[in-house]
C-alpha positions as CSV (number, residue, x, y, z in Angstrom):
1,M,-2.3,-2.8,-0.2
2,R,-1.4,0.3,1.8
3,T,-0.3,2.1,-1.4
4,R,-3.9,1.7,-2.6
5,L,-5.7,2.3,0.6
6,L,-3.8,5.3,1.8
7,P,-4.2,7.5,-1.3
8,L,-7.9,6.8,-1.2
9,L,-8.2,7.9,2.4
10,I,-6.1,11.0,1.7
11,V,-8.2,12.0,-1.3
12,L,-11.4,11.5,0.8
13,L,-10.0,13.6,3.6
14,A,-8.8,16.3,1.2
15,G,-12.3,16.4,-0.4
16,V,-13.9,16.8,3.0
17,L,-11.6,19.6,4.0
18,L,-12.1,21.4,0.7
19,A,-15.8,21.0,0.9
20,L,-15.8,22.6,4.3
21,G,-13.1,25.1,3.5
22,F,-14.7,26.9,0.5
23,P,-18.0,27.6,2.3
24,L,-16.1,28.7,5.4
25,A,-13.9,31.0,3.3
26,G,-17.0,32.6,1.8
27,S,-18.6,33.0,5.2
28,I,-15.5,34.7,6.5
29,A,-15.5,37.2,3.6
30,A,-19.2,37.8,4.1
31,A,-18.8,38.4,7.8
32,E,-15.9,40.8,7.3
33,Q,-17.9,42.8,4.7
34,Q,-21.0,42.8,6.9
35,R,-19.1,44.5,9.7
36,L,-17.9,47.2,7.4
37,V,-21.4,47.7,5.9
38,V,-22.9,48.0,9.4
39,D,-20.3,50.7,10.2
40,R,-21.2,52.6,7.0
41,I,-24.9,52.3,7.8
42,D,-24.4,53.8,11.2
43,D,-22.3,56.6,9.6
44,T,-25.0,57.4,7.0
45,A,-27.7,57.4,9.6
46,R,-25.8,59.9,11.7
47,F,-25.2,62.1,8.6
48,A,-28.9,61.8,7.7
49,S,-29.8,63.0,11.2
50,L,-27.5,66.0,10.8
51,A,-28.9,66.7,7.3
52,Q,-32.4,66.9,8.8
53,Y,-31.5,70.1,10.6
54,V,-30.4,71.7,7.4
55,T,-33.6,70.7,5.6
56,A,-35.8,71.5,8.6
57,R,-37.1,74.6,6.7
58,P,-36.5,76.1,3.3
59,F,-33.1,77.4,2.8
60,E,-32.7,81.1,3.7
61,P,-29.2,82.5,4.2
62,D,-30.4,84.8,7.0
63,A,-32.3,82.0,8.7
64,G,-29.3,80.3,10.1
65,N,-29.3,77.4,7.5
66,D,-25.9,78.4,6.2
67,E,-24.3,77.9,9.7
68,R,-25.9,74.4,9.9
69,L,-24.8,73.6,6.4
70,N,-21.2,74.7,7.1
71,T,-21.2,72.6,10.2
72,L,-22.4,69.6,8.2
73,R,-19.8,70.2,5.5
74,D,-17.0,70.5,8.1
75,E,-18.2,67.2,9.6
76,L,-18.1,65.5,6.2
77,L,-14.6,66.9,5.5
78,R,-13.2,65.7,8.8
79,Y,-14.8,62.3,8.2
80,E,-13.3,62.0,4.7
81,D,-9.9,63.2,6.0
82,V,-9.8,60.7,8.9
83,Y,-11.2,57.6,7.2
84,G,-10.5,58.3,3.5
85,I,-14.2,57.6,2.7
86,K,-16.0,59.7,0.2
87,V,-19.3,61.0,1.6
88,G,-22.0,63.2,0.1
89,I,-25.5,64.4,0.8
90,F,-27.5,65.0,-2.4
91,Y,-31.0,66.5,-3.1
92,R,-33.5,64.4,-5.0
93,D,-32.5,66.1,-8.2
94,G,-28.8,65.1,-7.7
95,R,-27.6,68.5,-6.5
96,A,-25.0,68.4,-3.8
97,M,-26.0,69.7,-0.4
98,A,-22.6,68.8,1.1
99,V,-19.8,66.6,-0.2
100,A,-16.3,65.5,0.7
101,P,-14.1,65.8,-1.2
102,A,-15.4,68.9,-2.9
103,G,-16.9,68.3,-6.3
104,W,-17.7,64.7,-5.8
105,P,-20.9,63.9,-7.8
106,V,-23.6,61.3,-7.4
107,P,-22.2,58.1,-8.9
108,P,-23.6,58.1,-12.4
109,E,-23.9,54.3,-12.8
110,G,-23.1,51.0,-11.2
111,E,-23.7,50.1,-7.6
112,G,-23.5,53.8,-6.5
113,Q,-26.3,54.8,-8.7
114,R,-28.4,51.8,-7.7
115,A,-27.9,52.6,-4.0
116,F,-28.9,56.2,-4.6
117,Q,-32.1,55.2,-6.4
118,E,-33.0,52.8,-3.6
119,A,-32.5,55.5,-1.0
120,L,-34.7,57.9,-3.0
121,A,-37.4,55.2,-2.8
122,G,-37.3,55.6,1.0
123,R,-35.3,52.5,2.0
124,R,-31.7,51.8,2.8
125,S,-29.7,50.5,-0.1
126,H,-29.2,46.7,-0.4
127,D,-26.0,45.1,0.7
128,P,-23.4,45.7,-1.9
129,S,-21.9,42.8,-3.9
130,Q,-19.3,40.6,-2.1
131,V,-15.8,42.0,-2.1
132,W,-13.0,39.5,-2.9
133,P,-9.3,40.0,-2.1
134,L,-8.2,40.1,-5.8
135,R,-10.9,42.4,-7.0
136,H,-10.2,46.2,-6.6
137,T,-13.7,47.5,-5.9
138,R,-15.3,50.1,-3.8
139,L,-18.3,49.7,-1.4
140,T,-21.2,52.1,-1.6
141,V,-24.0,52.5,1.0
142,A,-26.8,55.0,0.8
143,S,-29.5,56.1,3.3
144,P,-32.5,58.5,2.8
145,V,-32.9,61.8,4.7
146,I,-36.6,61.9,5.6
147,R,-38.5,65.0,6.6
148,D,-42.3,65.0,7.2
149,G,-42.5,61.5,5.7
150,D,-40.8,62.5,2.4
151,V,-37.3,61.8,1.2
152,V,-35.7,65.1,0.7
153,A,-32.1,64.0,0.3
154,V,-29.8,61.0,0.2
155,V,-26.6,60.3,2.1
156,V,-24.1,58.3,0.1
157,T,-20.8,56.9,1.3
158,D,-18.1,55.4,-1.1
159,S,-15.6,53.4,0.9
160,P,-12.3,51.9,-0.3
161,T,-12.0,48.2,0.2
162,G,-8.2,47.8,0.6
163,A,-8.3,47.2,4.3
164,L,-11.3,44.9,4.0
165,R,-9.6,42.8,1.3
166,S,-6.4,42.6,3.4
167,R,-8.4,41.3,6.4
168,I,-10.2,38.8,4.2
169,L,-6.9,37.6,2.7
170,H,-5.3,37.3,6.2
171,S,-8.3,35.3,7.4
172,W,-8.1,33.1,4.4
173,L,-4.4,32.5,4.9
174,L,-5.1,31.4,8.5
175,L,-7.8,29.1,7.2
176,V,-5.4,27.6,4.6
177,A,-2.8,27.1,7.3
178,G,-5.4,25.4,9.5
179,E,-6.5,23.1,6.7
180,I,-2.9,22.2,5.9
181,A,-2.4,21.4,9.6
182,A,-5.6,19.4,9.7
183,M,-4.5,17.6,6.5
184,L,-1.2,16.7,8.0
185,V,-2.9,15.4,11.1
186,A,-5.3,13.5,9.0
187,V,-2.5,11.9,6.9
188,A,-0.7,10.9,10.1
189,A,-4.0,9.4,11.4
190,A,-4.5,7.6,8.1
191,F,-1.0,6.1,8.3
192,R,-1.8,4.9,11.8
193,L,-5.2,3.7,10.8
194,T,-4.0,1.8,7.7
195,G,-1.1,0.3,9.7
196,W,-3.6,-0.8,12.4
197,V,-5.9,-2.3,9.8
198,L,-3.2,-3.9,7.6
199,R,-0.9,-5.3,10.4
200,P,-3.1,-8.4,10.8
201,V,-3.2,-8.8,7.0
202,R,0.6,-8.7,6.8
203,T,1.0,-11.2,9.6
204,L,-1.7,-13.4,7.9
205,D,0.2,-13.2,4.6
206,A,3.5,-14.1,6.4
207,A,1.8,-17.1,8.1
208,T,0.2,-18.2,4.8
209,H,3.5,-18.0,3.1
210,G,5.1,-20.0,5.9
211,I,2.5,-22.8,5.5
212,A,2.9,-22.7,1.7
213,T,6.7,-23.2,2.1
214,G,6.3,-26.1,4.5
215,R,6.3,-24.4,7.9
216,M,3.0,-25.9,9.0
217,N,3.4,-24.6,12.6
218,S,3.0,-20.9,11.5
219,R,0.1,-19.2,13.2
220,V,-1.4,-15.6,13.5
221,A,-1.8,-13.6,16.6
222,V,-5.5,-12.6,17.1
223,D,-5.0,-9.8,19.6
224,S,-4.7,-6.8,17.2
225,G,-6.6,-5.2,14.3
226,P,-10.3,-4.7,13.6
227,P,-12.8,-7.4,14.9
228,E,-13.4,-8.7,11.4
229,L,-9.7,-9.4,10.9
230,R,-9.3,-10.9,14.3
231,R,-12.1,-13.3,13.4
232,L,-10.3,-14.0,10.1
233,A,-7.1,-14.7,12.1
234,R,-8.9,-17.2,14.4
235,S,-10.5,-18.9,11.4
236,F,-7.1,-19.1,9.7
237,N,-5.5,-20.7,12.8
238,E,-8.3,-23.2,13.0
239,M,-7.9,-24.0,9.4
240,A,-4.1,-24.4,9.8
241,D,-4.6,-26.6,12.8
242,N,-7.0,-28.9,10.8
243,V,-4.6,-28.9,7.8
244,E,-1.6,-29.7,10.0
245,T,-3.6,-32.5,11.7
246,V,-4.6,-34.0,8.3
247,L,-1.1,-33.8,7.0
248,E,0.2,-35.4,10.2
249,Q,-2.3,-38.2,9.8
250,Q,-1.3,-38.6,6.2
251,R,2.4,-38.7,7.0
252,A,1.8,-41.2,9.8
253,F,-0.3,-43.3,7.4
254,V,2.4,-43.2,4.7
255,A,5.2,-44.0,7.2
256,D,3.2,-46.8,8.9
257,A,2.1,-48.3,5.6
258,S,5.6,-48.2,4.2
259,H,7.0,-49.7,7.3
260,Q,4.3,-52.4,7.6
261,L,4.7,-53.3,3.9
262,R,8.4,-53.7,4.0
263,N,8.4,-56.9,6.1
264,P,5.9,-58.8,3.9
265,L,7.7,-57.5,0.8
266,S,11.0,-58.7,2.1
267,A,9.5,-62.1,2.8
268,L,8.0,-62.2,-0.6
269,L,11.4,-61.3,-2.3
270,L,13.0,-64.0,-0.2
271,R,10.5,-66.6,-1.4
272,I,11.0,-65.5,-4.9
273,E,14.8,-66.1,-4.5
274,L,14.1,-69.5,-3.0
275,L,11.7,-70.3,-5.9
276,A,14.3,-69.2,-8.4
277,L,16.7,-71.9,-7.1
278,D,14.4,-74.6,-8.5
279,L,14.1,-72.9,-11.9
280,P,16.7,-72.7,-14.7
281,D,19.0,-69.8,-14.7
282,G,17.9,-66.8,-16.7
283,H,14.2,-67.6,-16.3
284,E,12.4,-64.4,-17.7
285,E,9.4,-64.5,-15.5
286,I,11.5,-64.8,-12.3
287,A,13.8,-62.0,-13.5
288,S,10.7,-59.8,-14.2
289,V,9.2,-60.5,-10.8
290,R,12.5,-59.9,-9.1
291,T,12.8,-56.5,-10.9
292,E,9.3,-55.4,-10.0
293,G,9.8,-56.5,-6.4
294,K,13.0,-54.5,-6.1
295,R,11.2,-51.5,-7.7
296,L,8.4,-51.8,-5.1
297,A,10.9,-52.0,-2.3
298,R,12.6,-48.8,-3.6
299,V,9.2,-47.0,-3.8
300,L,8.4,-48.0,-0.2
301,D,11.8,-46.8,1.0
302,D,11.3,-43.5,-0.8
303,L,7.8,-43.1,0.7
304,L,9.3,-43.7,4.1
305,D,12.1,-41.2,3.4
306,L,9.5,-38.6,2.2
307,A,7.3,-39.0,5.3
308,L,10.4,-38.6,7.5
309,A,11.6,-35.6,5.5
310,E,8.3,-33.8,5.9
311,H,8.0,-34.5,9.6
312,A,11.6,-34.0,10.8
313,A,12.8,-30.6,12.0
314,A,15.9,-29.2,10.4
315,D,19.1,-29.1,12.4
316,L,20.2,-25.6,11.1
317,Q,23.8,-24.5,11.6
318,L,26.3,-22.2,9.9
319,A,27.9,-24.4,7.3
320,D,30.4,-24.1,4.5
321,I,28.1,-24.6,1.5
322,A,30.9,-24.7,-1.0
323,E,32.6,-27.4,1.0
324,I,29.4,-29.5,1.1
325,V,28.9,-29.1,-2.6
326,T,32.5,-30.0,-3.5
327,D,32.3,-33.1,-1.3
328,R,29.2,-34.3,-3.1
329,V,30.7,-33.6,-6.5
330,G,33.7,-35.7,-5.5
331,A,31.4,-38.5,-4.3
332,W,29.5,-38.6,-7.6
333,S,32.6,-38.3,-9.8
334,P,33.0,-42.1,-10.1
335,V,29.4,-42.4,-11.3
336,A,29.9,-39.7,-13.8
337,D,33.1,-41.3,-15.1
338,R,31.3,-44.6,-15.5
339,E,28.6,-42.9,-17.5
340,R,31.2,-41.0,-19.4
341,V,29.7,-37.6,-18.3
342,T,32.0,-34.7,-17.3
343,L,31.1,-33.5,-13.8
344,I,32.7,-30.3,-12.8
345,Y,32.5,-27.7,-10.0
346,R,32.7,-23.9,-10.4
347,G,32.6,-21.5,-7.6
348,P,34.5,-20.1,-4.6
349,A,36.5,-22.2,-2.2
350,A,34.2,-21.2,0.7
351,A,30.7,-19.7,1.0
352,T,28.8,-19.9,4.3
353,G,25.1,-20.2,4.8
354,W,22.5,-21.6,7.3
355,A,21.5,-25.1,6.4
356,D,21.1,-28.7,7.7
357,P,24.3,-30.3,6.3
358,V,22.8,-33.8,6.2
359,A,19.6,-32.6,4.5
360,L,21.5,-30.4,2.0
361,S,23.8,-33.3,1.2
362,S,20.8,-35.6,0.6
363,A,19.1,-33.0,-1.6
364,L,22.3,-32.5,-3.6
365,D,22.6,-36.2,-4.1
366,A,19.1,-36.5,-5.5
367,V,19.6,-33.5,-7.8
368,V,23.0,-34.6,-9.1
369,D,21.8,-38.1,-9.5
370,N,18.9,-36.9,-11.6
371,A,21.2,-34.7,-13.7
372,L,23.6,-37.7,-14.4
373,K,20.6,-40.0,-15.3
374,F,19.4,-37.7,-18.1
375,T,22.7,-36.4,-19.4
376,P,24.0,-38.4,-22.4
377,A,27.6,-39.6,-22.7
378,E,30.3,-37.1,-23.6
379,A,28.1,-34.3,-22.3
380,R,28.7,-32.2,-19.1
381,V,27.0,-31.5,-15.8
382,E,28.2,-28.3,-14.1
383,V,27.7,-27.7,-10.4
384,S,28.3,-24.0,-9.3
385,V,28.0,-22.0,-6.2
386,A,27.5,-18.2,-6.1
387,V,26.7,-15.7,-3.3
388,E,23.6,-13.7,-4.3
389,G,22.6,-11.1,-1.7
390,D,21.1,-12.8,1.3
391,T,21.3,-16.3,-0.2
392,V,23.9,-18.8,-1.5
393,G,22.8,-20.2,-4.8
394,I,23.7,-23.8,-5.9
395,T,23.1,-24.5,-9.5
396,V,23.2,-27.9,-11.1
397,A,23.1,-27.6,-14.9
398,D,23.0,-30.7,-17.1
399,G,23.1,-31.2,-20.8
400,G,20.2,-33.6,-21.1
401,P,17.0,-33.2,-23.1
402,G,15.4,-30.8,-20.6
403,L,11.7,-30.3,-20.0
404,T,8.9,-28.4,-21.7
405,E,7.2,-25.4,-19.9
406,D,4.3,-27.6,-18.9
407,E,6.6,-30.2,-17.5
408,L,8.6,-27.6,-15.6
409,T,5.4,-26.7,-13.6
410,R,5.1,-30.3,-12.5
411,I,8.6,-31.3,-11.8
412,G,9.0,-32.2,-8.1
413,D,5.4,-33.5,-7.8
414,R,5.1,-36.9,-6.1
415,F,5.3,-39.8,-8.5
416,W,5.4,-37.6,-11.5
417,R,7.8,-38.5,-14.3
418,S,7.9,-37.1,-17.8
419,G,6.3,-39.4,-20.4
420,R,9.4,-39.1,-22.4
421,H,11.6,-40.6,-19.7
422,Q,9.6,-43.5,-18.4
423,N,12.4,-45.9,-19.3
424,V,14.8,-44.3,-16.8
425,S,14.8,-46.0,-13.4
426,G,13.3,-44.2,-10.5
427,S,10.2,-43.8,-8.3
428,G,9.4,-40.2,-9.0
429,L,9.9,-39.3,-5.4
430,G,13.5,-38.2,-5.2
431,L,13.0,-34.5,-6.1
432,S,9.9,-34.4,-3.8
433,I,12.1,-35.6,-0.9
434,S,14.8,-33.0,-1.8
435,R,12.3,-30.2,-1.8
436,A,10.9,-31.3,1.6
437,L,14.4,-31.6,3.1
438,L,15.3,-28.1,1.9
439,A,12.0,-26.5,2.9
440,A,12.5,-27.6,6.5
441,G,15.6,-25.5,6.7
442,G,14.3,-22.4,4.8
443,A,16.0,-23.3,1.5
444,T,14.2,-23.5,-1.8
445,L,14.6,-25.7,-4.9
446,S,13.5,-24.4,-8.4
447,Y,14.0,-25.4,-12.0
448,A,14.6,-23.6,-15.3
449,P,15.7,-24.4,-18.8
450,N,19.5,-24.6,-19.4
451,E,20.9,-23.0,-22.5
452,P,21.4,-24.3,-25.1
453,Q,19.8,-27.4,-23.8
454,G,19.2,-29.3,-20.6
455,L,17.8,-28.4,-17.1
456,R,19.0,-26.1,-14.4
457,A,18.2,-27.0,-10.8
458,V,18.8,-24.1,-8.4
459,I,19.0,-24.4,-4.6
460,K,18.8,-21.2,-2.6
461,V,20.3,-21.4,0.9
462,P,19.8,-18.4,3.3
463,R,23.0,-16.7,4.5
464,H,21.3,-15.5,7.7
465,C,19.5,-17.6,10.3
466,A,15.7,-17.0,9.8
467,E,13.8,-15.9,12.8
468,K,11.3,-18.5,14.1
469,G,8.0,-16.8,13.5
470,S,7.4,-13.4,12.0
471,K,6.4,-10.3,13.8
472,G,2.8,-10.6,14.9
473,A,2.7,-14.4,14.2
474,S,3.5,-17.3,16.4
475,S,5.0,-20.7,15.7
476,R,3.9,-23.8,17.6
477,K,3.9,-27.5,17.2
């Protein structure tokens, strides 16, 4: 879930930062340019004031205008030499009053001509177009020279934008660095946020898996995560308590019913045997009643065993799984010989794992017995042990008729038996008891087709002792 939630948060955060970053970058560029434009306006206003002295009266060489004009030209030259900015004062007809560098004309077109025409109209030129770091442009500002209410000349400055573009680019780099830092902080916060949100979900998943695998005492801590998930955890614990209570009542009922029925059934079987003494040997009805009575007794015994298996806690210990398996193979070998079935063991001489030896032996007995029942004469049942990562696998492969895909999904259900095998003795509870015994110790029992034919029962025993309760979850009776 984190792999889906985290990218979504990162994309949203990146979108927010970009949505804020682009306008901010534009504002930075506009502010830098505005400072430069204000400086140029001040410069043109100063030069316009100086030009008013030159145009104070008609130009006459002996009237002192030439001295004022020379002073103005010297001022423009110094300005251009120090700042590298072209500057000129032009009459209305475009003739140059004073320019620096010498010979610089009125810009014939573009923004320079537009600024000149606006100044002739008696107003300062509009702000020039925005300068961007990758566009090599120049910045033109013009101001009118007014005498007696008329525009007699225009001051034009043409500034290079290299320094301005460098400052904008430097500011942008700082902005990008800041956004990257903010993105990293946001990603770290998203990791923490998703971890905080999903931690109760993970513990809830672990507790749910524990209950699904038979650990009915699994519970979830309700002291972390958002309020909604804490309420969900409390509801889950209440549900688990109710389910555990119902199952305990069911187990108690099955155990009590099985135990209470055994005594009347035993008495009934005894009366049947006494009744059979007064009847001829081989009486069919008595034989049938005797068979059904024994079958009922076997079902009651299996029900009692199932109730005890689901209720009892496993006595986990580090055991030699290979030794337990070879011992059970040896115990079932006489039965296999009687049925003319080859029962063999393949695997290492020793393989350790954590299991309840008694429960594992009982489960193996049920699985091997089931394999021998359905394997025809002259066929083979192979029991193997293999270490597979963190588990020890026990495989019982038979050469019987096997099961269909639909039947594989039902095998191990209580009282379920394949419709094709109803003539084989059994109550349909043996594999259910095996699964319950194994689940109590953290082991699993699964089934799969055996090639070329038959059924494979696979028991997985953990090699390491499982922790009681997962992180964030609690276990209680």
